C-alpha positions in Angstrom: -58.7 -28.7 -50.1 -58.7 -24.9 -49.5 -55.5 -23.0 -48.9 -56.4 -22.5 -45.2 -56.9 -26.2 -44.8 -53.6 -27.0 -46.5 -51.8 -24.6 -44.2 -53.6 -26.2 -41.2 -52.6 -29.7 -42.3 -49.0 -28.6 -42.8 -48.9 -26.7 -39.4 -50.3 -29.6 -37.4 -48.1 -32.2 -39.1 -45.1 -30.0 -38.3 -45.9 -30.5 -34.6 -45.5 -34.3 -35.0 -42.1 -35.9 -34.4 -42.4 -37.5 -37.9 -44.5 -35.2 -40.1 -44.6 -37.7 -43.1 -46.1 -40.3 -40.6 -48.9 -37.8 -39.7 -49.6 -37.2 -43.4 -49.7 -40.9 -44.1 -52.1 -41.6 -41.3 -54.5 -38.8 -42.4 -54.3 -40.0 -46.0 -55.6 -43.4 -44.7 -58.3 -41.4 -42.8 -56.8 -42.4 -39.4 -56.5 -40.5 -36.2 -52.8 -39.9 -35.6 -51.1 -39.8 -32.1 -49.3 -36.6 -31.3 -47.1 -35.9 -28.2 -48.6 -33.2 -26.0 -46.2 -31.0 -24.2 -43.8 -30.3 -27.1 -45.4 -27.5 -29.2 -48.8 -27.5 -27.5 -50.6 -29.0 -24.5 -54.3 -30.2 -24.6 -56.9 -29.2 -22.1 -59.5 -32.0 -21.9 -63.1 -30.7 -21.4 -66.2 -32.9 -21.1 -68.3 -32.8 -24.3 -72.0 -33.2 -24.9 -73.5 -35.7 -27.2 -75.4 -32.8 -28.9 -72.9 -31.3 -31.4 -75.0 -28.1 -31.8 -75.1 -27.5 -28.1 -71.4 -28.3 -27.9 -70.5 -25.8 -30.6 -72.6 -23.2 -28.8 -70.8 -23.9 -25.5 -67.4 -23.5 -27.2 -68.6 -20.2 -28.7 -69.8 -19.0 -25.3 -66.4 -19.8 -23.8 -64.7 -17.7 -26.5 -62.3 -20.4 -27.5 -60.2 -19.1 -30.4 -57.7 -21.9 -31.0 -58.1 -25.4 -32.3 -60.5 -27.9 -30.6 -60.6 -31.5 -31.5 -63.8 -33.4 -30.6 -63.9 -37.1 -29.7 -67.6 -37.9 -29.6 -67.1 -41.5 -28.5 -65.1 -40.5 -25.4 -67.2 -37.3 -25.0 -64.1 -35.1 -24.8 -62.9 -31.9 -26.4 -59.2 -31.3 -26.7 -58.4 -27.6 -26.6 -54.9 -26.9 -27.8 -53.0 -24.4 -25.6 -49.3 -23.4 -25.4 -46.8 -26.0 -24.3 -46.1 -25.6 -20.6 -49.7 -25.0 -19.6 -50.0 -28.5 -18.0 -47.3 -27.6 -15.4 -49.6 -24.9 -13.9 -53.1 -26.1 -14.9 -55.5 -27.0 -12.0 -59.2 -26.7 -12.6 -61.7 -29.3 -11.3 -63.5 -31.2 -14.0 -60.7 -30.7 -16.5 -57.1 -31.9 -17.0 -54.3 -30.6 -19.1 -52.2 -33.1 -21.0 -48.6 -32.2 -21.5 -45.3 -32.2 -19.5 -46.6 -31.2 -16.1 -43.5 -32.2 -14.2 -45.3 -35.3 -13.0 -43.5 -38.3 -14.2 -46.8 -40.2 -14.6 -48.1 -37.6 -17.1 -44.9 -36.5 -18.8 -45.4 -38.6 -21.8 -49.0 -37.8 -23.0 -50.2 -38.5 -26.5 -53.4 -37.2 -28.1 -55.1 -38.7 -31.1 -55.9 -36.1 -33.7 -57.7 -36.3 -37.0 -56.6 -34.4 -40.1 -57.5 -30.7 -39.9 -59.6 -31.3 -43.0 -62.0 -33.5 -41.0 -64.5 -31.0 -39.6 -67.5 -33.2 -39.1 -68.3 -36.7 -37.7 -68.9 -39.4 -37.5 -65.9 -40.1 -35.4 -63.2 -37.7 -34.2 -63.1 -34.4 -35.9 -62.3 -30.7 -35.4 -65.0 -28.6 -33.7 -62.7 -25.7 -34.3 -60.0 -26.6 -36.8 -56.5 -25.2 -36.7 -56.2 -22.1 -38.9 -52.7 -22.8 -40.1 -51.0 -20.0 -38.2 -50.2 -21.9 -35.1 -52.6 -19.9 -33.0 -53.5 -21.6 -29.8 -56.1 -20.8 -27.1 -54.9 -18.6 -24.3 -55.0 -20.8 -21.2 -55.6 -17.9 -18.7 -58.6 -16.8 -20.8 -59.9 -20.4 -21.1 -59.6 -20.9 -17.3 -61.4 -17.6 -16.6 -64.2 -18.5 -19.0 -64.6 -22.0 -17.5 -64.8 -20.6 -14.0 -67.3 -18.0 -15.1 -69.3 -20.6 -16.9 -69.3 -22.9 -13.9 -70.4 -20.0 -11.6 -73.3 -19.2 -14.0 -74.4 -22.8 -14.0 -74.3 -22.9 -10.2 -76.4 -19.8 -10.0 -79.0 -21.3 -12.4 -79.1 -24.5 -10.4 -79.7 -22.5 -7.2 -82.5 -20.4 -8.7 -80.4 -17.3 -9.4 -79.4 -15.6 -12.6 -82.9 -15.4 -14.0 
């Protein structure tokens, strides 16, 4: 394991209520449940079945923080600062965390070890870098809105 991967594992485990439990699950190659809304929230984005196209889309969006990919559920989880869920509202996405809504105040996200960067199964499309860096939610929202507008232009015959 590289030094960066080791730092990533330690950082992500530190965001779990019981870090040794996270380490034990990853040692057994399991996905471990983490509470969203404590250190980070997670924006759910729809994922494609084509991992190359998915990586290109993440790059186009300029996502700089960690992104977990669940290919079975076709979801990306973009980690953003805690508190984002309380103000997130963008059609086609949702933010898991403490939004002030009692129905969504206890959200858990299954995450693989940061060392798992390829499938099959859940893995990191963009692994944590070990510094605690998260994606800026305002920049993510702006990129998603711009991406949706570009897609609409193409569907309507514009943007050629």
